[in-house]
RODO-2510 file (C-alpha; in nm, 4 decimals, decimal comma):
residues 234
     n   res          X          Y          Z
     1     m     0,8527    -0,9425     5,2453
     2     i     1,0646    -1,1530     5,4790
     3     r     1,4145    -1,0118     5,5316
     4     v     1,6734    -1,2863     5,5995
     5     a     2,0444    -1,2565     5,6852
     6     v     2,2598    -1,5627     5,6167
     7     v     2,5741    -1,5591     5,8273
     8     e     2,8158    -1,8415     5,7373
     9     d     3,1906    -1,8384     5,6840
    10     d     3,1799    -2,1464     5,4540
    11     a     3,0966    -2,0171     5,1041
    12     a     2,9497    -2,3520     4,9894
    13     y     2,7111    -2,3658     5,2879
    14     r     2,6275    -1,9918     5,2305
    15     r     2,5328    -2,0676     4,8764
    16     q     2,3293    -2,3742     4,9836
    17     l     2,1335    -2,1800     5,2447
    18     s     2,0560    -1,8986     5,0007
    19     g     1,9515    -2,1573     4,7457
    20     y     1,7135    -2,3167     4,9921
    21     l     1,5626    -1,9811     5,0736
    22     l     1,4934    -1,9150     4,7044
    23     r     1,3339    -2,2630     4,6747
    24     y     1,1224    -2,1938     4,9831
    25     e     1,0216    -1,8586     4,8317
    26     q     0,8976    -2,0289     4,5149
    27     e     0,7215    -2,3151     4,6887
    28     h     0,5399    -2,1032     4,9462
    29     e     0,4989    -1,7815     4,7330
    30     e     0,6640    -1,5924     5,0174
    31     p     0,8862    -1,3044     4,9011
    32     i     1,2245    -1,3159     5,0676
    33     r     1,5107    -1,0644     5,0617
    34     i     1,8412    -1,2413     5,1240
    35     t     2,1565    -1,0674     5,2558
    36     e     2,4730    -1,2803     5,2962
    37     f     2,7498    -1,2262     5,5486
    38     s     3,0756    -1,4180     5,5656
    39     s     3,1238    -1,3689     5,9419
    40     g     2,9562    -1,2533     6,2577
    41     m     3,1900    -0,9546     6,2625
    42     e     3,0733    -0,8431     5,9157
    43     l     2,7081    -0,8624     6,0284
    44     t     2,7703    -0,6609     6,3477
    45     e     2,9681    -0,3899     6,1612
    46     s     2,6593    -0,2981     5,9569
    47     y     2,3735    -0,4082     6,1791
    48     s     2,0712    -0,1830     6,1953
    49     a     1,7924    -0,4096     6,3258
    50     n     1,6331    -0,4505     5,9834
    51     y     1,6106    -0,8308     5,9568
    52     d     1,3228    -1,0619     6,0446
    53     i     1,5262    -1,3811     6,0571
    54     i     1,8993    -1,4565     6,0942
    55     l     2,0314    -1,7965     5,9832
    56     m     2,3716    -1,8243     6,1547
    57     d     2,6520    -2,0776     6,1835
    58     i     2,7649    -2,1213     6,5391
    59     q     3,1320    -2,2198     6,4689
    60     m     3,2876    -1,9243     6,2909
    61     n     3,6304    -1,7639     6,3179
    62     h     3,7002    -1,4333     6,5079
    63     m     3,3411    -1,3913     6,6359
    64     d     3,1382    -1,7131     6,6667
    65     g     2,7635    -1,7380     6,6246
    66     m     2,6881    -1,7335     6,9963
    67     q     2,8945    -1,4196     7,0565
    68     t     2,7310    -1,2515     6,7564
    69     a     2,3820    -1,3533     6,8800
    70     q     2,4526    -1,2107     7,2273
    71     w     2,5718    -0,8844     7,0658
    72     i     2,2532    -0,8744     6,8578
    73     r     2,0192    -0,9456     7,1442
    74     e     2,1552    -0,6420     7,3307
    75     r     2,0278    -0,4275     7,0403
    76     d     1,7430    -0,6173     6,8907
    77     k     1,4919    -0,8182     7,0981
    78     t     1,2661    -0,9196     6,8195
    79     v     1,4716    -1,0668     6,5367
    80     i     1,4423    -1,4467     6,5007
    81     i     1,7689    -1,6381     6,5328
    82     i     1,8110    -1,9837     6,3890
    83     f     2,1536    -2,1593     6,4470
    84     i     2,3194    -2,3747     6,1886
    85     t     2,5649    -2,6236     6,3541
    86     n     2,7471    -2,9563     6,3211
    87     l     2,6833    -3,0524     6,6842
    88     a     2,3488    -3,0282     6,8648
    89     q     2,5108    -2,9584     7,2033
    90     f     2,6348    -2,6224     7,0756
    91     a     2,2845    -2,5190     6,9867
    92     l     2,1465    -2,6107     7,3247
    93     e     2,2985    -2,2895     7,4604
    94     g     2,0669    -2,1015     7,2226
    95     y     1,8157    -2,0415     7,4971
    96     k     2,0512    -1,7825     7,6398
    97     v     1,9897    -1,5693     7,3303
    98     e     1,6236    -1,6811     7,2747
    99     a     1,7054    -1,8694     6,9490
   100     l     1,3906    -2,0109     6,7841
   101     d     1,5583    -2,3288     6,6641
   102     y     1,8715    -2,4944     6,5216
   103     i     1,9391    -2,6962     6,2052
   104     l     2,2057    -2,9653     6,1964
   105     k     2,4692    -2,9868     5,9132
   106     p     2,4559    -3,1310     5,6610
   107     v     2,1448    -2,9288     5,6121
   108     q     1,8552    -3,1158     5,4474
   109     y     1,5896    -2,9140     5,2642
   110     f     1,2945    -3,0765     5,4467
   111     a     1,4272    -2,9888     5,7902
   112     f     1,5198    -2,6471     5,6657
   113     s     1,1739    -2,5783     5,5233
   114     q     1,0056    -2,6970     5,8453
   115     t     1,2088    -2,4591     6,0521
   116     m     1,1492    -2,1769     5,8096
   117     q     0,7687    -2,2317     5,8316
   118     k     0,7915    -2,1990     6,2080
   119     a     1,0001    -1,8801     6,1747
   120     v     0,7745    -1,7222     5,9184
   121     k     0,4767    -1,7925     6,1359
   122     r     0,6528    -1,6170     6,4308
   123     v     0,7353    -1,3250     6,2000
   124     r     0,3683    -1,2956     6,1154
   125     q     0,2612    -1,3083     6,4806
   126     n     0,5138    -1,0438     6,5748
   127     a     0,4783    -0,8359     6,2612
   128     t     0,6292    -0,5003     6,3244
   129     y     0,7810    -0,2508     6,0873
   130     f     1,0105     0,0335     6,1869
   131     l     1,1081     0,3612     6,0271
   132     h     1,4465     0,5073     6,1246
   133     l     1,4313     0,8882     6,1583
   134     m     1,7238     1,1221     6,2200
   135     q     1,6320     1,3759     6,4824
   136     e     1,9150     1,6257     6,5391
   137     s     2,2084     1,4020     6,6398
   138     r     2,0193     1,0903     6,7233
   139     m     1,8287     0,8215     6,5398
   140     i     1,4643     0,7346     6,6344
   141     r     1,3417     0,3878     6,5704
   142     l     0,9706     0,4436     6,5143
   143     d     0,7175     0,1566     6,5171
   144     v     0,4739     0,2371     6,2330
   145     s     0,1841     0,0947     6,4342
   146     n     0,2343     0,3987     6,6691
   147     i     0,1883     0,6438     6,3868
   148     s    -0,1658     0,7932     6,3732
   149     y    -0,1120     0,9904     6,0549
   150     i     0,1625     1,1597     5,8517
   151     e     0,1265     1,5141     5,7449
   152     s     0,3013     1,6880     5,4525
   153     q     0,4399     2,0395     5,5216
   154     g     0,6299     2,1725     5,2299
   155     h     0,9480     1,9727     5,1863
   156     n     0,8971     1,8054     5,5259
   157     v     0,6751     1,5405     5,6666
   158     v     0,5418     1,5314     6,0246
   159     y     0,4764     1,1971     6,1976
   160     h     0,1951     1,2303     6,4499
   161     t     0,2434     0,9426     6,6975
   162     d     0,1374     0,8202     7,0391
   163     e     0,4587     0,9719     7,1869
   164     g     0,4506     1,3067     7,0048
   165     e     0,5497     1,4564     6,6739
   166     y     0,8641     1,3996     6,4712
   167     t     0,9654     1,6041     6,1631
   168     e     1,2039     1,5152     5,8803
   169     q     1,2655     1,5952     5,5187
   170     g     1,0642     1,3795     5,2807
   171     s     0,7517     1,3396     5,0766
   172     l     0,4269     1,1501     5,1213
   173     k     0,4827     0,9707     4,7988
   174     s     0,8070     0,8104     4,9169
   175     l     0,6403     0,7102     5,2399
   176     e     0,3484     0,5591     5,0621
   177     d     0,5950     0,3284     4,8874
   178     k     0,7759     0,2453     5,2142
   179     l     0,4517     0,1743     5,3988
   180     e     0,2891    -0,0359     5,1265
   181     g     0,1227    -0,3335     5,2942
   182     w     0,1040    -0,1626     5,6385
   183     h    -0,2515    -0,0176     5,5995
   184     f    -0,1768     0,3489     5,5364
   185     c    -0,3904     0,5410     5,2946
   186     r    -0,4238     0,9083     5,1808
   187     c    -0,7423     1,0875     5,2696
   188     n    -0,6193     1,3967     5,0813
   189     s    -0,2997     1,5306     4,9317
   190     c    -0,1634     1,6334     5,2719
   191     y    -0,2329     1,3368     5,4990
   192     l    -0,1412     0,9739     5,4965
   193     v    -0,3600     0,7931     5,7578
   194     n    -0,3037     0,4728     5,9579
   195     l    -0,6291     0,2885     5,8979
   196     a    -0,5838     0,1021     6,2296
   197     q    -0,6253     0,4312     6,4134
   198     v    -0,9344     0,5600     6,2371
   199     e    -1,1982     0,6302     6,5015
   200     q    -1,4863     0,7741     6,2880
   201     v    -1,5780     0,8747     5,9355
   202     e    -1,8564     1,1212     5,8942
   203     q    -1,9386     1,2750     5,5554
   204     n    -1,6062     1,4141     5,4233
   205     q    -1,4166     1,3963     5,7535
   206     v    -1,2156     1,1259     5,9288
   207     t    -1,1215     1,1259     6,2954
   208     v    -0,7771     0,9817     6,3671
   209     a    -0,6436     0,9783     6,7233
   210     g    -0,8827     1,2584     6,8163
   211     q    -0,7872     1,4750     6,5213
   212     t    -1,0333     1,5551     6,2427
   213     l    -0,8980     1,5472     5,8890
   214     q    -1,0635     1,6311     5,5575
   215     i    -1,1300     1,3578     5,2991
   216     s    -1,0928     1,5149     4,9553
   217     r    -1,3413     1,4288     4,6768
   218     s    -1,0683     1,2785     4,4533
   219     k    -0,9436     1,0528     4,7433
   220     r    -1,2759     0,9575     4,8988
   221     k    -1,3453     0,6390     4,6971
   222     g    -0,9974     0,4995     4,7332
   223     f    -0,9804     0,5855     5,1005
   224     m    -1,3203     0,4289     5,1810
   225     d    -1,2431     0,1146     4,9776
   226     a    -0,9123     0,0741     5,1669
   227     l    -1,0813     0,1327     5,5041
   228     t    -1,3622    -0,1136     5,4220
   229     a    -1,1050    -0,3795     5,3155
   230     y    -0,8998    -0,3238     5,6286
   231     v    -1,2064    -0,3492     5,8611
   232     g    -1,3216    -0,6586     5,6648
   233     r    -0,9967    -0,8351     5,7411
   234     g    -1,0753    -0,8085     6,1107
***
């Protein structure tokens, strides 16, 4: 799913952009989650680096689009920013905040869809998904591609990663739902494995990042089918 923030202080344009996104979703069969903001200030007050694309008007009251983009870039290097503007010369400053493109008002659907195709392609190229974990008094932003496997320990889960281990309250079932589409699969009731980090499968054991885990009889077929499908995709 592509997560898009629409930041526009004009309610009519906000509705138009959201409508175009819904039309694009239907035409391209590309699931899109839309969140609307009426100002740059409203976006920054609740920003948590969980958007793939931001469609943002440059000329807004209080905190304009360029100021908002600069604030975002200090905290999020990967989100794709597309400016909406009346005047092209405003958008030319977009290189300062690494904006992907700009769309001129009045926004025409064809130009909008062409820019969205470019943005979605970039999202696919840079596909990354993060989990946000609370560790004591700080939040950890964990790239799921760095997770080798997740272990269930009572009411807690332990993330085994390239950087070390992180523990938080939770269940493997809830994480299976969160990580759907990111190539994680259970090898038994206690472990959720990142298929990209599988090194070897031998009989009823799988080696992940140097650790050997048991594959249960009930999970073996589903696990092997998922692994075969993942390897087959390249």
